[in-house]
C-alpha positions as CSV (number, residue, x, y, z in Angstrom):
1,M,12.0,0.7,54.3
2,N,12.5,3.7,52.1
3,F,13.3,6.5,54.6
4,P,11.7,9.5,52.7
5,F,8.5,7.4,52.3
6,F,8.6,6.5,56.0
7,I,8.8,10.2,57.0
8,A,6.1,11.2,54.6
9,R,3.7,8.5,55.9
10,R,4.4,9.4,59.5
11,Y,3.7,13.0,58.6
12,L,0.5,12.4,56.7
13,F,-1.2,9.8,58.8
14,S,0.1,10.3,62.4
15,K,-2.5,11.2,65.0
16,K,-2.6,14.8,66.0
17,S,-4.7,17.0,68.4
18,T,-5.8,19.0,65.4
19,H,-6.6,17.8,61.9
20,A,-5.6,21.1,60.2
21,I,-2.3,19.8,59.1
22,N,-3.8,16.6,57.7
23,V,-6.5,18.6,55.8
24,I,-3.9,21.0,54.3
25,S,-1.6,18.1,53.3
26,A,-4.5,16.2,51.7
27,I,-5.5,19.4,49.7
28,S,-1.9,19.9,48.6
29,V,-1.6,16.3,47.5
30,V,-4.9,16.4,45.5
31,G,-4.0,19.7,44.0
32,V,-0.6,18.5,42.7
33,A,-2.1,15.2,41.5
34,V,-4.9,17.0,39.5
35,A,-2.5,19.6,38.0
36,T,-0.1,16.8,37.0
37,M,-2.9,14.7,35.5
38,A,-4.2,17.7,33.6
39,L,-0.8,18.5,32.1
40,V,-0.2,14.8,31.1
41,V,-3.6,14.6,29.5
42,T,-3.2,17.9,27.6
43,L,0.2,17.0,26.2
44,S,-1.0,13.5,25.3
45,V,-3.9,15.0,23.4
46,F,-1.5,17.3,21.5
47,N,0.8,14.4,20.7
48,G,-2.1,12.4,19.5
49,F,-3.5,15.3,17.4
50,H,-0.1,15.8,15.9
51,D,0.1,12.1,14.8
52,L,-3.5,12.2,13.5
53,V,-2.9,15.2,11.3
54,A,0.4,13.6,10.1
55,S,-1.5,10.5,9.1
56,F,-3.9,12.6,7.0
57,F,-1.1,14.1,5.0
58,T,0.6,10.7,4.6
59,S,-2.3,9.7,2.3
60,F,-1.5,12.5,-0.2
61,D,2.1,13.7,0.5
62,P,5.2,11.7,-0.6
63,Q,8.0,10.7,1.8
64,L,10.3,13.1,0.0
65,K,9.5,15.9,-2.5
66,I,12.1,17.6,-4.7
67,Q,11.3,20.9,-6.2
68,P,13.4,23.5,-8.2
69,V,14.6,26.5,-6.2
70,A,14.2,28.9,-9.1
71,G,11.1,28.9,-11.2
72,K,8.1,26.6,-11.2
73,T,9.3,23.8,-13.4
74,V,12.4,22.0,-14.6
75,A,13.2,19.5,-17.3
76,A,12.2,16.0,-16.3
77,D,15.4,14.6,-17.7
78,D,17.7,16.8,-15.6
79,P,20.9,14.9,-14.8
80,I,20.5,15.5,-11.1
81,L,17.0,14.1,-11.0
82,T,18.1,11.1,-13.1
83,E,20.9,10.3,-10.7
84,I,18.4,10.5,-7.8
85,R,16.0,8.1,-9.5
86,Q,18.8,5.6,-9.8
87,L,19.7,5.6,-6.1
88,P,19.4,2.0,-4.7
89,Q,17.2,3.2,-1.8
90,V,14.6,4.7,-4.1
91,E,11.6,2.4,-4.6
92,I,9.1,4.7,-6.4
93,A,9.8,8.0,-8.2
94,T,6.8,9.9,-9.6
95,E,6.9,13.0,-11.8
96,C,4.4,15.7,-11.0
97,L,3.3,18.9,-12.6
98,E,0.8,21.2,-10.9
99,D,-0.5,24.6,-11.5
100,Q,-3.6,26.7,-11.1
101,A,-6.5,26.5,-13.5
102,L,-10.3,27.3,-13.8
103,A,-12.8,24.4,-13.5
104,I,-16.3,24.8,-14.8
105,Y,-19.2,22.4,-14.5
106,H,-22.9,23.2,-15.3
107,G,-22.3,26.9,-14.9
108,R,-20.5,26.5,-11.5
109,Q,-16.8,27.5,-11.5
110,A,-13.9,27.3,-9.1
111,M,-10.2,28.1,-9.1
112,V,-8.3,24.8,-8.7
113,V,-4.9,23.3,-8.6
114,V,-4.5,20.7,-11.2
115,K,-1.9,18.1,-10.2
116,G,-0.8,15.8,-12.9
117,V,1.0,12.6,-11.7
118,D,2.4,9.4,-13.1
119,D,0.3,6.2,-13.0
120,N,2.3,4.9,-10.0
121,F,1.0,7.7,-7.7
122,D,-1.1,5.1,-5.9
123,Q,2.1,3.2,-5.1
124,L,3.8,6.4,-3.9
125,T,1.2,7.4,-1.4
126,H,-1.8,5.9,0.4
127,I,-4.3,7.6,-2.0
128,N,-6.5,4.4,-2.3
129,E,-7.2,4.6,1.5
130,I,-9.0,8.0,1.1
131,L,-10.9,7.4,-2.1
132,M,-14.7,7.5,-1.9
133,G,-17.2,6.2,-4.5
134,E,-17.8,3.2,-6.7
135,G,-14.9,3.6,-9.0
136,E,-11.1,3.1,-8.5
137,F,-7.9,5.1,-8.9
138,C,-7.5,5.7,-12.6
139,L,-5.9,8.6,-14.4
140,H,-6.5,7.9,-18.1
141,A,-7.7,5.3,-20.6
142,A,-6.9,5.5,-24.3
143,D,-7.5,9.2,-25.2
144,L,-9.6,10.0,-22.1
145,H,-8.2,11.7,-19.1
146,Y,-9.8,11.3,-15.7
147,G,-10.0,13.9,-12.9
148,I,-10.2,12.9,-9.2
149,L,-11.6,15.8,-7.3
150,G,-11.3,16.6,-3.6
151,I,-14.7,16.1,-1.8
152,R,-15.2,19.8,-0.9
153,L,-14.4,20.9,-4.5
154,A,-17.0,18.4,-5.7
155,E,-19.5,19.9,-3.4
156,Q,-18.7,23.4,-4.7
157,L,-19.1,22.3,-8.3
158,A,-22.0,20.0,-7.5
159,T,-20.5,17.2,-9.5
160,G,-21.4,14.3,-7.2
161,Y,-19.2,11.3,-6.9
162,T,-19.6,10.7,-10.6
163,Y,-20.0,13.6,-12.9
164,Q,-22.0,12.7,-16.0
165,E,-20.6,15.3,-18.3
166,P,-17.0,16.4,-18.9
167,L,-15.4,18.8,-16.5
168,K,-14.1,21.9,-18.4
169,I,-10.6,23.0,-17.4
170,Y,-9.2,26.3,-18.6
171,A,-5.6,27.5,-18.2
172,P,-3.9,30.7,-19.5
173,R,-1.7,30.3,-22.6
174,R,2.0,30.8,-21.8
175,E,2.8,32.4,-25.2
176,G,1.2,35.0,-27.3
177,Q,-0.5,38.3,-26.6
178,F,-3.9,38.7,-25.0
179,D,-6.5,39.8,-27.6
180,M,-9.4,41.7,-26.0
181,T,-11.6,41.1,-29.0
182,A,-11.3,37.3,-28.6
183,P,-10.5,36.6,-24.9
184,E,-11.3,32.9,-25.3
185,N,-8.2,32.5,-27.4
186,A,-6.0,33.4,-24.4
187,F,-6.9,30.1,-22.7
188,E,-6.1,26.5,-23.3
189,E,-9.3,24.4,-22.9
190,D,-9.6,20.7,-22.2
191,E,-11.9,18.2,-20.6
192,L,-11.7,15.7,-17.7
193,Y,-13.9,12.7,-17.2
194,S,-15.0,11.1,-13.9
195,P,-13.4,7.8,-12.7
196,G,-16.3,7.5,-10.2
197,V,-14.3,8.4,-7.1
198,L,-13.4,11.5,-5.0
199,F,-10.6,11.8,-2.4
200,N,-11.1,13.0,1.1
201,V,-7.8,14.0,2.9
202,K,-9.8,15.7,5.6
203,Q,-7.6,18.8,5.0
204,S,-9.2,21.8,3.2
205,K,-6.0,22.6,1.5
206,Y,-6.4,19.5,-0.7
207,D,-10.1,18.7,-0.4
208,Q,-11.3,22.1,-1.5
209,N,-8.7,22.9,-4.2
210,Y,-7.0,19.9,-5.8
211,I,-7.8,17.8,-8.9
212,L,-5.7,14.7,-9.5
213,T,-5.1,13.7,-13.1
214,S,-2.5,12.3,-15.5
215,I,0.7,14.2,-16.0
216,G,0.1,14.0,-19.7
217,F,-3.1,16.1,-19.4
218,A,-1.3,18.6,-17.1
219,R,1.6,19.0,-19.5
220,R,-0.7,19.6,-22.4
221,I,-3.0,22.1,-20.8
222,F,-0.2,24.1,-19.1
223,D,2.0,23.8,-22.3
224,Q,4.9,22.2,-20.3
225,Q,5.9,19.2,-22.4
226,G,8.9,17.4,-20.9
227,M,8.8,19.4,-17.7
228,L,7.9,18.7,-14.1
229,S,7.2,20.9,-11.0
230,S,8.3,18.2,-8.5
231,L,9.8,14.7,-8.3
232,E,8.2,12.7,-5.5
233,L,9.9,9.7,-3.9
234,R,9.2,6.7,-1.8
235,L,12.1,4.8,-0.3
236,K,12.5,1.1,0.1
237,P,11.5,-0.4,3.4
238,G,14.4,-0.5,5.8
239,S,16.2,2.4,4.3
240,N,17.9,4.9,6.6
241,F,15.6,7.9,5.9
242,D,17.9,10.6,7.4
243,A,20.9,9.3,5.6
244,V,19.2,9.0,2.2
245,K,17.7,12.5,2.6
246,K,21.1,13.9,3.4
247,E,22.6,12.2,0.3
248,I,19.8,13.6,-1.9
249,K,20.4,17.0,-0.5
250,R,24.0,16.7,-1.4
251,L,23.2,15.8,-4.9
252,C,20.7,18.6,-5.3
253,G,23.0,21.3,-4.0
254,T,21.5,24.7,-4.4
255,K,19.4,23.8,-7.5
256,F,16.7,21.8,-5.8
257,L,14.8,21.9,-2.5
258,V,14.4,18.6,-0.7
259,R,11.5,18.3,1.9
260,D,10.1,15.5,3.9
261,R,6.4,15.2,4.9
262,F,6.6,17.5,7.9
263,E,8.6,20.1,5.9
264,Q,6.0,20.0,3.2
265,Q,3.3,21.0,5.7
266,D,5.7,23.3,7.7
267,D,3.1,26.0,8.4
268,T,0.6,23.5,9.9
269,F,3.1,21.7,12.2
270,K,4.7,25.0,13.3
271,I,1.3,26.2,14.6
272,M,0.8,22.9,16.4
273,K,4.3,23.2,18.0
274,I,3.4,26.7,19.2
275,E,0.1,25.5,20.7
276,K,1.8,22.6,22.4
277,F,4.5,24.9,23.8
278,I,1.9,27.3,25.2
279,A,-0.2,24.4,26.7
């Protein structure tokens, strides 16, 4: 028999002239058990919450995101980016261009982030899993460009799942001087049409601000032909993620910043780590 267990059992359950020691021992055991259970439950909840939030971002964020260190954009045919695209571990590479604009629909307006992406964005992320409505993921058809709104932004603009009229998008012109007598000439104007769906990431950062559209539309309205603000990657199944990330960082040097999903949402996960530490 285990000697410590034998001593403990004799101490807890032996007959005594007074029950005070037994009562105190029982209270101590219950107190330690309850405190330990509460700690395990609390930390388990935080771990589960961390994984849940990470799963939300997985639907919208890529595995790896490469952005220029200096400036907002870089040439899409940059030699470093071309070399990264050709790595054998890279399965999907999507060019993205995003910037702020003004969206107007039936007199309602909102400052938005227009994110233009390649047609393979639905293969890069799990966007199809968070689409709501009767349509499907589609960014353009012929000369029409579609805009997929976040669900909170759609509520703000009162568009519904399918907006019947074009959504007006305005972006400041990059060149030329501002003419106070004709302020409308200081903006590029274009229209987006509804594909019949909205996305719901369940994170206000995206649901309340973002519009997904084709990269061609974004390049035209922001006057950034041949440019991108990020190159987003998905690796082939079975790839050594850390090793590939390290290799891409080596190729990028000091010109580009390489971030994984957790680093893309660094502020959110830092707060969660602090809360978990305090708990």
